[in-house]
Structures are given as structure tokens and as C-alpha cells.
KOLMI-13521 format. One record per residue (C-alpha): x, y, z; residue in one letter; residue number from 1. Coordinates in pm, whole numbers, plus 50000, padded with zeros to 5 digits. Layout:
+-------+-------+-------+---+-----+
!     X !     Y !     Z ! r !   k !
+-------+-------+-------+---+-----+
!     X !     Y !     Z ! A ! NUM !
...
+-------+-------+-------+---+-----+
//
This chain:
+-------+-------+-------+---+-----+
!     X !     Y !     Z ! r !   k !
+-------+-------+-------+---+-----+
! 61244 ! 15674 ! 93404 ! M !   1 !
! 61426 ! 15379 ! 93233 ! A !   2 !
! 61791 ! 15583 ! 93451 ! N !   3 !
! 61635 ! 15517 ! 93772 ! L !   4 !
! 61816 ! 15270 ! 93962 ! V !   5 !
! 61805 ! 15254 ! 94379 ! Y !   6 !
! 62096 ! 15404 ! 94604 ! N !   7 !
! 62107 ! 15325 ! 94931 ! P !   8 !
! 62059 ! 15673 ! 95119 ! Q !   9 !
! 62389 ! 15691 ! 95284 ! E !  10 !
! 62596 ! 15585 ! 94933 ! I !  11 !
! 62422 ! 15900 ! 94766 ! D !  12 !
! 62524 ! 16088 ! 95089 ! I !  13 !
! 62839 ! 15990 ! 95009 ! A !  14 !
! 62882 ! 16036 ! 94656 ! I !  15 !
! 62703 ! 16427 ! 94691 ! G !  16 !
! 62810 ! 16641 ! 94361 ! N !  17 !
! 63117 ! 16414 ! 94281 ! T !  18 !
! 63184 ! 16409 ! 93943 ! P !  19 !
! 63093 ! 16127 ! 93787 ! A !  20 !
! 63479 ! 16048 ! 93647 ! A !  21 !
! 63625 ! 16104 ! 94037 ! K !  22 !
! 63269 ! 15851 ! 94124 ! Y !  23 !
! 63378 ! 15568 ! 93895 ! M !  24 !
! 63755 ! 15596 ! 93985 ! Q !  25 !
! 63626 ! 15527 ! 94324 ! T !  26 !
! 63430 ! 15284 ! 94295 ! L !  27 !
! 63711 ! 15036 ! 94081 ! A !  28 !
! 63975 ! 15185 ! 94299 ! G !  29 !
! 63767 ! 14996 ! 94600 ! Q !  30 !
! 63809 ! 14685 ! 94476 ! C !  31 !
! 64209 ! 14728 ! 94370 ! E !  32 !
! 64240 ! 14784 ! 94769 ! G !  33 !
! 64007 ! 14599 ! 94893 ! K !  34 !
! 63851 ! 14944 ! 95075 ! Q !  35 !
! 63501 ! 15039 ! 95090 ! P !  36 !
! 63384 ! 15325 ! 94952 ! V !  37 !
! 63070 ! 15381 ! 94791 ! Y !  38 !
! 62855 ! 15010 ! 94925 ! G !  39 !
! 62989 ! 14705 ! 94999 ! G !  40 !
! 63149 ! 14557 ! 94667 ! I !  41 !
! 63553 ! 14531 ! 94708 ! V !  42 !
! 63590 ! 14211 ! 94419 ! E !  43 !
! 63575 ! 14338 ! 94086 ! I !  44 !
! 63399 ! 14042 ! 93949 ! E !  45 !
! 63083 ! 14137 ! 94181 ! T !  46 !
! 63121 ! 14512 ! 94017 ! M !  47 !
! 63092 ! 14401 ! 93688 ! H !  48 !
! 62832 ! 14124 ! 93832 ! T !  49 !
! 62642 ! 14409 ! 93941 ! N !  50 !
! 62699 ! 14657 ! 93701 ! F !  51 !
! 62518 ! 14367 ! 93421 ! R !  52 !
! 62260 ! 14295 ! 93671 ! M !  53 !
! 62144 ! 14668 ! 93622 ! N !  54 !
! 62170 ! 14717 ! 93262 ! A !  55 !
! 62495 ! 14976 ! 93338 ! I !  56 !
! 62787 ! 14937 ! 93126 ! P !  57 !
! 63050 ! 14842 ! 93280 ! E !  58 !
! 63299 ! 15071 ! 93037 ! A !  59 !
! 63302 ! 15365 ! 93341 ! L !  60 !
! 63475 ! 15155 ! 93566 ! L !  61 !
! 63779 ! 15197 ! 93280 ! S !  62 !
! 63645 ! 15558 ! 93235 ! G !  63 !
! 63432 ! 15552 ! 92942 ! G !  64 !
! 63084 ! 15654 ! 92866 ! L !  65 !
! 63134 ! 15967 ! 93110 ! L !  66 !
! 62926 ! 16191 ! 92908 ! E !  67 !
! 62565 ! 16141 ! 92996 ! Y !  68 !
! 62387 ! 16094 ! 92658 ! E !  69 !
! 62616 ! 15860 ! 92606 ! D !  70 !
! 62637 ! 15610 ! 92919 ! F !  71 !
! 62222 ! 15669 ! 92869 ! L !  72 !
! 62247 ! 15566 ! 92480 ! A !  73 !
! 62458 ! 15283 ! 92627 ! A !  74 !
! 62241 ! 15106 ! 92905 ! R !  75 !
! 61946 ! 15160 ! 92647 ! R !  76 !
! 62064 ! 14933 ! 92449 ! R !  77 !
! 62215 ! 14691 ! 92791 ! L !  78 !
! 61821 ! 14740 ! 92862 ! M !  79 !
! 61637 ! 14670 ! 92520 ! A !  80 !
! 61888 ! 14336 ! 92503 ! E !  81 !
! 61769 ! 14217 ! 92821 ! R !  82 !
! 61425 ! 14270 ! 92768 ! W !  83 !
! 61447 ! 14076 ! 92472 ! K !  84 !
! 61624 ! 13774 ! 92600 ! T !  85 !
! 61300 ! 13852 ! 92827 ! Y !  86 !
! 61082 ! 13855 ! 92611 ! Y !  87 !
! 61192 ! 13513 ! 92396 ! W !  88 !
! 61251 ! 13369 ! 92689 ! S !  89 !
! 60876 ! 13373 ! 92756 ! L !  90 !
+-------+-------+-------+---+-----+
//
């Protein structure tokens, strides 16, 4: 359940069955070339901020964590840290 994210339909359709490695390479590349392919983020710092806000491991942008189970484990840690930070802010 914790791996559900909002993804606009047009982006979901564009991604289709694209392997994670190629999809992430394209995301990183659209920031280098400033040409959006998936969504409108074309600045690498904006992409990193988006990943942090959504508890997505930033290692994905550099080709790491492409095995789904590794991704899930890293994301669980990020989400737990966010929940902990929020809890201690109450």
C-alpha cells in the first residue's frame, strides 16, 4: 500500500511497460537536455526535491536500486524517517 503514488494518466500511458532502468535514465536525461518526456520537471534539483517529498530513493536517478525489492526496502526507510520526523514535531 505504501508504494502507491499519484501518476497522471498521460504520464502513466507514456511510461507503459518501459523497464525501470530505461524510465529512470530518461527522467535523468530530461533534466540534462531540458526536454520533458515524462512530466514537466526539467531541473535536476527540482527532481531531487520531488523525490525527497515523495520518499523516493534518489539513487534511482543514478541507476541504483532498480531491483524492486531493493527499491521497496529503501523507500520504507525513507517513509519511516518522515513519519518519525512528523511524530516528533507534534
